[in-house]
N, C-alpha and C positions, 0 to 999 in steps of 0.2 A: 320708342326711340325713333324707329323708321317712320312710323305713323306720324309722329310729332313733326318731323322734318317735312313730311309730305304735306301735312296740313298747313304749315308755314309757307311752303312753296305755293300750295294752292291758293292761299289767301292773297299772296302777292299777285298771282295771276288772274284772279277773279275779276278785278277791276278792268283789266284789258278785255277780258272776254265780255263783260257787261257792256263795255264801251262799243265794241264791235256789234253786239247784238242790238244795242240801241240805235246805232247808225243805220243798220239794216231795216229795223222796224220803223224808224222815222222816215225812211225813204218810201215806206209803204203808205204813209199818210196821203200824199197826193193821189195815188192810185185809189185809195178807199174813197176819197171825195169824188173822184171821177166815177167810181162805180155807183155811189149814192146818187149822183146826178143822173146816170144811166137808168137806174131803177125808177126814180121818181120824176125824171124829166123826159127829154126826148133822145134817149140813148139809142144807138143803132141796133142793139139786140133786145129791145123792149117789145118782145112778142109774146112770150109765155112766162107765167109767174114762176113755174118750177125752174126753168132755165135761168131766169133772172136770179132766183135764189142761190142755185148751185154755182153760177159764175161770179156773182156780185155779193150776195147777202153773206156769204161765209167770211168775207173780208172784215166784217164787224168783230169777228172773233179775235182779230189781231189786236183789238183794244186791251184785252186782258194781259197779254205779255208786254205791251207798251207801258201800261200802268206798273206792272211788276218790275220790269227792267229800270224804269225811271225812279221808282221808289228805292230800289236797291242802290242805284248810283247816288242818289241823294244821301242815303244813310252812310255809304262809304266816304263821300266828300265830307260830310259832317264829322265823321269818326276822325279823318285825316286832320281837319282843321283844329279839333280839340287837343290833338297830340301836339 
């Protein structure tokens, strides 16, 4: 009974949480593009491949949560439209 109420509350809140996460992650996209340009272009810290990877290459890992959060939001929006 308590768990059921919690699950219903959590389901109502998950959309807001995903939306906030999506906004934060989408704000990272320009930064990731800038980092990509720094690695392969004339970035100001383009001196050492190890430094480049540690400072900029790890940004590509943000693509995984961006895809996951976007997929989850699409599923929630579709589920709301069906109701």
